[in-house]
N, C-alpha and C positions, 0 to 999 in steps of 0.2 A: 533438431529442429529446420524448417524450410529455410532456405536463405530465397525463397521468390518475395518480391515488393507486394504489398498488401494490395488485394482488387481494390479496384476506385470505385464505389456503385455510378452505374447509368445507365440509361434510358436511351432507347431507338424506338420512331414513328413511321410504322411503313403504312405510308398513305396508299388507298387501292382506289381508282376511281371507274367508272362501268364504260363500256365501248361499244357503240352500235350494233357490232360485230366482234365476233375474236373475243378471248379471254381480259380479264379486267388488267388492267396498266397500273404500276407501281411507279412511286417517284424515288428516283436516285439522284446524287449527286456523286462528283467528281472529283475525292479532296486536292488541296493544293500537293505537290511534290515538297514542297518544304514541311509537313506538318510531320512532327514527333511521331505519332500512331496510324498507318494505315495510309502512307503520304502515296497520292497517285492514286488511290482507290477509289471503285466505285462504292459508297455506302450508302445506307436508308438514315434521313438526317436523326440526330439525337448527339446525347454527348452526357456529363458526368452531373449526378445528381448532387447537387451544393446545398445551403442551409438554409439560402430563401424559397428552395423550394418545398422543404418539411414545412418552415413557418405558411406560405400559399394553402399547402396541403390541409394544416390544421384550421385554420381560417376558414377554407372553403370544403371541409369535408370530404376529402380524397384521399389519394395516397399522393406522394411524395415523387415517384416514379412516374407517376402519369403525369405531372405539373411537370418533369423537367420535360418529359417529351414532347408536350405542345409547346413548350416555353421554348426548347432548344428548333421545334421546326420553323416556329413563327421566325425565329432569329436567322436560321441559315438560308431558309428559302420562302420566305413572308406570305408563307400559306397559313393559316389556323385551322387545326379541326380540333375536335373534342371542346369546343365552347358554347355557351347557349345565351342569348338566342346567337344565332350564326351572327359573326359580323361583317358591316360591310367593310369592301376595301381599304375603306381611307381609315376606320376603324382597325383593320388590320395592321397598316402603317403605323399609327402611332401608338398601337402595341410594341412595333418594332423596333421605332424610335427608343422609345421608354425603357425597354430590355437592354439596348444599346447605353442607354445611359445610367444603365444600371439601379434603375428604381425598382421596387417592390414589385415583384409581379402582382402580389394579391392588390395593393393599391392601384396598379393601372387596370385589374380589370373590374375592380368597383368604380375608379372612375370613367370608365367606357361602357358601364352597365350590362357588363358578361361576365360568366362565373364557369368554373369548369361542369363538363357534363361528362361524369363518371362512366357514364354507363354509353359511352361514342367509342371508348376505347377498349379491345377485348386484349389478353394476355394472349401470346403466343408463344413466346419460348424465353430461356435463360441460360447464357452464355457465361461460363466463367473459365477460359484456359489459362493452363497452368505452365506453358512456355515461359523459356526465361526471356523474358523482354524487359528492358527500361519501364513499360509501364503496363500491367495488366487490368483488364474493367471487368465489372459481374455486372454485366447487362440483361435488363429487362427489354423484353422487345413486344409493342404494341400493335395490333393491325387497327385501323381507322379507314371507313370510308368517307370520302369526298364526291361532292357532285358531279356530274361527268363535266358540267360544264366551269368547273373549277379553273380560278387563273391559271397561267401559266407562270412558273416559279420566277423568282428573281434571288438569284444568289448574293449569300455574301461574301465578299470578295476577297475578304483576306482568309477563307475557309475551304472554298470549293471555285474551281475555275467553269465548271457548267453544271444545271441540275438540267433532266431530262424526265419526261414519263415515256414509260414504254414497258410492254409483257413482261413475265419473268421468262419465259422462251426466248423474245430477244434481248433482253440484258445477258442472258448467259450465251446466245449466239455470238455478242459481239465481245465475250469474255474468250469464247472457244476461238475465235476467229484473229485473237492477240490485239485488237484494237484498244481493248481495253481489262483491267483487272481488278479482282476481287479476294479479299484476306477467305481462311477455311470457313468461317462460322456464316459470312454472309453469300457466299456459294453456298452450302449447303439448305439455308433457307429459303434462295432462289427456287434451289431444285423442286423443296416440299410446294412452293406456291406455285412452280411453274405447272401443276398437275389438276389447276382447278378452273374450270370455264366460269364461275361466276364468283363473284364476293363472299357471295352465302356459302358456298362450296368452303372458301375459305374459313370463315367463321366457324361452319360446323366442326370444320377438322380440328382447329384451336379448342372447341370446347370438348372433343371427344380426348385430346390429351391435354389432362391436367400440368401445368407448365413444371419444369423439375430441373435443375441445374446442370447443364451440362458442362462438363470438362472432357475436353479429349484428352486421348491418351498416344501414345506410341506400340506398336506391336509388330511382330513379323508376320508375315501373309505372303504366302507362293512364294517367301524366300526375298522379300525385299521389305522394308519398314513402310507401314501404310501407318497415317492420323487417322485414330478411329472413335465413332461415336456410338452410344447402348442402341440398339434394334427396340423397336417397340415404339417409339414414342413420338411416331409422325414422321422421320423423316426417309425417302425411297434412298437414299445413297448413305451410308454410313460408315465408309473409310477413301482414303486416298492415298495415291503413294507420297510419302515424306519428302520425294524430290519435287512435285508439283505442286502441294499447299504452301500456300502462302500463309504465313502465322501474323505479321505483322505490317 
């Protein structure tokens, strides 16, 4: 019998906005150094799927993972994607306050005249590492486009020290320079997204590769242990030396 902790269902939203020139920008946050998981790392907004997300999903005819991704992104960044009609900034702020006060999300949406737009979130990936950490997450990743003039993020200070827009290539540059760090799944997702010049290309790639659960493993390659993922599921780089692969 495995002594690994049961994975916690979670959802993450990769927000993308187009630029006048160059590849699209992605929204990332830098987690505080005191967090139990991925402390100090750059991550996409998201979090665990809770019981209220399931209730909201039933009422809205959506999926709990999509609800969680939208809710967590509002809470962490003050940005709302996947809602219809697109809410005004004052409405987003009211939703954020209600979430902080633990009001039922479905009631908040109804009170402000908005609903979940299930089609706005495109399934992209599912990661469930099995490393022996205190917390394991089974995380669904979604892509969502926001307008090019979307507001700048406003961080939730108890979870993050900053949030910013940048291309996947530029984010990887921050990591490679040592100015930031990411965990193994985030790096692989950034490498995958760095190949695309437009949001449309990223969405087409997601459609070509049905989401399958990715559970990395360790094996010897070239005389040293590597953390590996399967070939043929959309990722250009499928292994990294265990010594450099950050796992939490």
